[in-house]
C-alpha positions in Angstrom: 237.8 86.3 113.1 237.7 89.7 113.3 235.5 91.5 115.6 234.8 95.2 116.0 232.8 96.9 118.5 231.8 100.5 120.1 229.7 101.7 122.8 227.4 105.0 123.0 225.6 106.3 125.6 222.7 107.9 124.3 221.2 111.4 124.8 221.0 112.5 128.2 216.8 112.9 127.2 216.9 109.4 126.0 219.0 107.7 128.9 215.5 107.6 130.8 214.5 104.6 128.4 217.5 103.3 126.8 221.0 102.3 128.4 223.2 101.4 125.9 223.9 101.5 122.2 226.0 98.9 120.8 227.7 98.7 117.7 229.0 95.7 116.1 231.3 94.8 112.8 232.1 91.2 112.3 234.1 89.0 109.7 234.4 85.5 109.2 232.1 84.0 112.0 232.2 80.4 112.5 229.7 79.9 115.5 226.1 79.0 112.9 224.0 79.5 115.5 223.8 82.0 118.2 221.9 82.0 121.9 220.2 85.0 122.3 219.5 84.8 126.1 216.8 85.9 128.5 218.0 89.6 130.0 216.7 92.5 131.5 216.3 94.8 128.6 213.7 94.8 125.6 216.3 94.4 122.8 216.4 96.1 119.2 218.1 94.8 116.8 218.9 96.8 113.5 221.2 94.8 110.6 222.6 96.8 108.6 224.1 93.6 105.8 221.5 90.7 105.3 218.2 90.2 107.9 218.4 88.9 111.4 217.3 84.9 111.1 215.8 84.2 114.5 212.4 82.6 115.6 210.6 81.7 112.0 211.5 85.4 110.9 213.9 87.2 108.7 214.0 91.3 109.5 216.1 93.9 108.6 215.3 95.2 112.2 213.5 93.8 115.2 212.6 94.4 118.8 212.5 91.3 120.9 210.7 91.3 124.1 211.3 89.9 127.6 211.8 86.3 127.5 212.4 83.5 129.8 214.1 81.5 127.1 217.0 81.4 124.7 216.0 82.6 121.3 218.3 80.9 118.9 220.1 83.3 116.2 221.2 82.1 112.7 224.6 83.8 112.0 226.5 84.7 108.4 230.0 84.7 108.5 230.0 88.4 107.9 227.7 90.6 110.5 226.9 94.5 111.1 224.6 96.7 112.7 223.6 98.0 116.0 221.6 97.1 119.6 219.6 98.8 121.9 218.9 98.0 125.1 215.3 99.6 126.0 214.0 99.6 129.8 210.9 97.8 129.5 209.4 100.6 131.3 210.7 103.2 128.7 208.6 100.8 125.8 205.5 102.4 126.3 207.0 106.2 126.0 209.5 104.6 122.6 206.7 102.4 120.8 203.7 103.1 121.8 203.1 99.1 123.7 203.8 98.3 126.6 207.0 95.4 127.3 203.8 92.7 128.2 202.7 93.3 124.7 206.1 92.4 123.4 206.7 89.3 126.0 208.4 86.1 124.3 207.9 87.8 121.0 209.9 89.3 118.4 208.0 92.2 116.3 209.0 94.0 112.7 210.6 97.6 114.0 208.9 98.5 110.5 205.3 98.3 112.6 206.1 101.1 115.0 207.0 103.3 112.2 210.5 103.0 112.2 211.2 100.8 109.3 213.3 103.3 107.7 216.2 103.5 110.4 218.4 100.9 108.7 218.8 102.6 105.2 219.5 106.0 107.3 222.0 104.4 109.4 223.9 102.6 106.5 223.9 106.3 105.3 226.3 107.4 108.3 229.6 106.1 107.9 230.9 106.2 111.5 229.3 104.8 114.8 229.6 108.1 116.6 227.2 109.4 113.3 224.8 106.3 113.7 224.6 106.8 117.3 224.0 110.8 117.0 221.2 109.6 114.3 219.9 107.0 116.7 219.9 110.1 119.6 217.6 112.3 117.1 214.8 109.7 116.3 214.5 108.3 119.5 214.2 111.6 121.5 211.8 112.7 119.6 209.7 110.0 121.1 211.0 110.5 124.6 208.9 114.2 124.7 206.1 112.6 125.9 207.0 109.7 128.6 204.2 108.0 129.5 205.6 106.2 132.4 203.5 103.8 134.8 203.3 104.1 138.4 206.3 105.3 140.5 206.0 102.3 142.9 206.4 100.0 139.7 209.4 102.1 138.8 210.9 101.9 142.0 210.6 98.0 142.2 211.7 97.0 139.3 215.3 99.8 140.1 215.1 97.6 143.1 215.2 94.1 141.5 217.3 95.6 138.8 219.8 96.8 141.7 219.9 93.7 143.6 220.5 91.3 140.4 217.5 89.3 141.4 218.1 88.4 144.9 215.3 89.8 146.9 212.1 88.7 148.0 209.0 89.8 146.1 206.9 90.1 149.8 209.5 92.3 151.0 209.8 94.3 147.8 205.7 94.6 147.7 206.2 95.6 151.4 208.9 98.2 150.5 206.8 100.1 148.0 203.4 99.8 149.5 201.5 97.4 147.3 200.4 93.8 148.4 202.1 91.2 147.4 199.4 90.1 144.7 199.1 94.0 143.6 202.6 94.1 142.7 202.5 91.0 141.0 199.4 92.1 138.7 201.3 95.1 137.9 204.4 93.7 136.7 202.7 91.2 134.7 200.5 93.8 133.0 203.3 96.1 131.8 206.6 93.6 132.0 205.2 90.7 130.9 206.8 88.7 133.1 205.8 88.0 137.2 208.3 88.9 139.7 209.2 86.2 140.1 209.9 85.2 136.9 212.0 88.7 136.5 214.2 87.9 139.5 214.7 84.6 138.0 216.0 86.3 134.8 218.3 88.9 136.6 219.9 86.2 138.5 220.7 84.3 135.4 221.7 87.0 133.9 223.9 88.0 136.8 225.7 85.0 136.6 226.4 84.9 132.7 228.2 88.4 133.4 230.5 86.6 136.0 230.9 83.6 133.6 232.5 86.6 130.5 234.4 87.6 133.3 236.1 84.3 133.9 234.9 83.4 137.4 234.9 80.0 136.6 234.0 78.1 140.1 230.5 76.8 139.4 229.8 76.4 142.9 231.0 80.0 144.3 229.4 81.3 141.5 225.8 80.0 142.1 226.3 81.3 145.5 226.9 84.8 144.4 224.4 85.2 142.7 221.7 83.6 144.6 221.2 79.6 143.6 220.9 77.1 146.4 223.8 75.3 145.0 225.5 74.2 141.6 222.9 71.8 140.4 220.5 74.7 140.9 222.5 77.1 138.9 222.9 74.1 135.8 219.7 73.8 136.7 218.2 77.1 135.7 220.5 77.5 132.5 219.2 74.2 130.8 215.6 76.0 131.2 217.1 79.6 130.3 219.8 79.2 128.1 218.9 75.6 126.8 222.4 74.0 128.1 224.6 73.9 131.2 227.0 76.7 132.0 229.9 74.5 130.7 228.3 74.1 127.5 227.8 77.6 126.7 231.2 78.3 127.7 232.9 76.0 125.4 230.3 76.9 122.5 229.7 80.9 122.9 232.5 82.5 125.3 235.1 81.9 122.9 233.6 83.8 120.2 231.7 87.0 122.3 235.0 88.9 122.6 232.9 91.2 124.1 235.0 92.9 126.8 234.6 95.7 125.4 230.9 95.9 125.8 230.6 93.9 128.8 232.5 96.8 130.6 230.3 99.2 129.2 233.1 101.4 127.6 231.8 104.7 125.7 233.3 104.6 122.1 230.9 107.4 120.7 232.6 110.4 122.1 
């Protein structure tokens, strides 16, 4: 299988809302179904080849909200497109809806007035040119940021920084809110309760370490904040639909995303 990746850092105006752009081009893909795993991002996917087939949808470009179970994506043998990692607290600014309104859903990008993006991106022959177009389009939407209360932003920043390994009560105390109020604001903006978000972040960290070659599941479980290896395996069954061992056997050989995982910037 031939795989090509390019990672771009968004323009400074866009960067508080979008962590990075990822371009991909793959030939002779043999994995028929890919598991889209829960993560800290609202995901925007734009296919430059055939439409994406997932969750009963067939879309050229889509936005997927935060979720707590794997999304099964049917894969064509040849794929090309872009993936954008959106900060959930920036979705309101970019798309005019909260991340909570997208939680667990897959929505056609055309519903947000961006249905022409796939064709415009196809007309740009290189990844840097495509990333520059994304900068131009998204910067026009970032001029009037509609951010949630700073307390919520700080709580989300702290939770992300700890990869979910933080007590919700402690987090609420740090930002000066009650635990109940924090939970209400979290659900209203992100669509997940704080405990659910922390659970996704711990799971995401475990996935990063597995990609990096950590094979001692007992040690990995402790490092990621799980009680033990059994707890890790149970969480993977719930969030990924399989055990870590099954995921490693099925998916890891096909990811080949060392550059992407390392966050290398190919846009310069």
